[in-house]
C-alpha positions as CSV (number, residue, x, y, z in Angstrom):
1,M,199.8,-46.5,120.7
2,K,201.8,-43.3,120.8
3,V,203.8,-43.2,118.4
4,L,206.8,-40.5,116.8
5,L,206.9,-41.1,113.2
6,D,210.5,-38.6,111.9
7,S,210.1,-36.3,109.6
8,C,210.9,-39.2,107.0
9,V,207.8,-40.8,107.2
10,S,205.2,-39.9,104.8
11,R,202.4,-37.3,106.1
12,H,200.1,-39.7,104.7
13,A,201.0,-42.4,106.8
14,T,200.4,-39.9,110.1
15,E,197.6,-39.4,108.9
16,Q,196.2,-42.7,108.2
17,L,197.5,-43.9,111.8
18,K,195.5,-40.6,113.6
19,A,192.2,-42.2,111.9
20,A,193.3,-46.2,113.6
21,G,192.9,-44.3,116.8
22,N,196.8,-43.6,117.6
23,D,198.2,-40.9,119.4
24,V,200.7,-39.0,116.1
25,V,203.3,-37.0,116.4
26,W,204.9,-36.4,113.0
27,G,208.5,-34.7,112.9
28,G,207.9,-33.0,110.0
29,D,205.5,-30.5,111.6
30,W,208.2,-29.1,114.1
31,R,210.0,-26.0,112.7
32,E,213.7,-27.2,112.7
33,D,215.0,-31.0,112.3
34,P,216.4,-31.3,116.3
35,G,219.1,-34.2,115.9
36,D,218.1,-37.8,116.1
37,E,219.3,-37.6,119.9
38,A,216.7,-35.6,120.0
39,V,214.4,-36.7,118.2
40,L,214.9,-40.5,120.3
41,A,215.0,-38.2,123.5
42,Q,211.6,-36.8,122.6
43,A,210.1,-40.0,121.8
44,S,211.2,-41.6,125.2
45,K,210.5,-38.8,127.8
46,E,206.8,-39.8,126.1
47,R,206.9,-43.0,126.1
48,R,206.5,-42.9,121.7
49,V,207.2,-45.4,119.4
50,L,210.1,-44.3,116.8
51,V,208.6,-45.3,113.6
52,T,212.1,-44.1,111.2
53,L,213.4,-44.5,107.5
54,D,216.7,-43.9,109.1
55,K,219.6,-46.9,110.6
56,D,220.8,-44.3,113.0
57,F,218.3,-44.4,115.6
58,G,218.7,-48.1,116.4
59,E,222.8,-47.8,116.1
60,L,222.1,-44.8,119.2
61,A,219.5,-47.3,120.9
62,V,221.9,-50.5,120.4
63,L,225.5,-49.1,120.5
64,H,224.7,-46.2,122.2
65,G,222.6,-47.5,124.9
66,L,219.9,-44.4,125.1
67,K,217.0,-44.9,126.4
68,H,213.6,-45.5,123.8
69,H,210.4,-47.1,124.2
70,G,210.8,-48.8,120.8
71,I,212.2,-48.4,117.2
72,V,210.3,-49.4,113.9
73,R,212.7,-48.7,110.8
74,L,210.4,-49.7,107.8
75,V,213.7,-50.2,104.8
76,N,212.1,-50.1,101.1
77,F,209.1,-49.2,101.6
78,R,206.8,-46.6,99.1
79,A,205.4,-44.1,100.6
80,S,201.9,-45.7,100.1
81,Q,202.6,-48.5,102.6
82,Q,203.8,-46.8,105.4
83,G,201.5,-46.4,107.1
84,P,199.1,-49.5,105.8
85,A,203.1,-51.0,107.3
86,C,202.9,-49.1,110.7
87,L,199.5,-50.4,111.3
88,Q,200.2,-54.2,111.3
89,I,203.4,-53.9,112.3
90,L,202.3,-51.7,116.2
91,A,198.8,-55.0,115.6
92,L,201.4,-57.5,116.1
93,H,204.0,-56.0,118.4
94,G,202.7,-53.5,119.8
95,D,202.8,-54.9,123.7
96,E,206.8,-55.3,122.8
97,L,207.8,-52.8,120.9
98,V,206.5,-50.2,123.8
99,D,208.7,-52.6,126.0
100,G,211.9,-51.7,124.0
101,T,211.7,-54.4,121.3
102,I,213.6,-52.8,117.9
103,I,211.9,-54.4,114.6
104,T,213.3,-53.7,111.4
105,A,210.9,-54.0,108.6
106,E,211.5,-54.8,104.8
107,P,208.5,-56.2,102.4
108,G,207.5,-59.5,103.1
109,R,209.9,-59.6,105.9
110,L,210.3,-58.3,109.9
111,R,213.6,-58.5,111.7
112,V,212.8,-58.5,115.8
113,R,215.8,-57.5,118.2
114,Q,214.0,-57.3,121.5
115,R,215.3,-55.3,125.3
116,L,217.7,-57.6,127.0
117,D,217.5,-55.4,129.9
118,T,214.0,-53.5,131.7
119,P,213.1,-50.6,130.3
120,G,213.9,-46.7,132.2
């Protein structure tokens, strides 16, 4: 699966997702943070699921209608838990995410918001 991890997500999660065979880009490797809209646009352009800790991406997608190919927001996961949580979510919901689903994940709880229109 193609994934873009926001710079706020642990580098260790990047290594775990890559080890599991995912195509991963980590925002922490970029020279500077281009801003949320540019990060979401890059993920969409490359058809990557965006994984973040930041609720602003969901707001950009839902309230402002910005194009995306799935967003996972991790809430209250320690850095050491982020990679395993991502792997589990991608395994269970990967196809839905690529189609534009937004998932908010907390330990022991997932909220899934299906895309209502056709992805662009």
